[in-house]
C-alpha angles and dihedrals in degrees: 000000000000120000112240115211118240098190117087095228091049090054089053090050091053091053093046093047091052091053092047091049091057092050093045093049090050093052093046093047093050090050092052092046092051091051091050091049090052092049090050092052090049091052089049089051091231104152097187093050090044092054092047094045092046091057091048092047092050091050091051092047090051091049091052089047093051090049089054094243095118127041117246093245093048091051091051091047093050093048091047093051093047093048090049090052090052093048092050089056091066 
């Protein structure tokens, strides 16, 4: 059973948290999708698509990082791994 807040400010927090959750899930999902699209283009050995998808993936990772959804080190690690994958293609 979920606790329902009685205090007015707590009710506002519940509404605000629900809105933030939707935005955060959208940003995280778009980041994951961009990474998957990049990995698909690497597997297909399509260099142009890989370069384009890498740039998009890095932008999405940075956006998730600036929103506080991904730790600084995780963002750096993801970008490093993706860049390494692209460089190994060539």
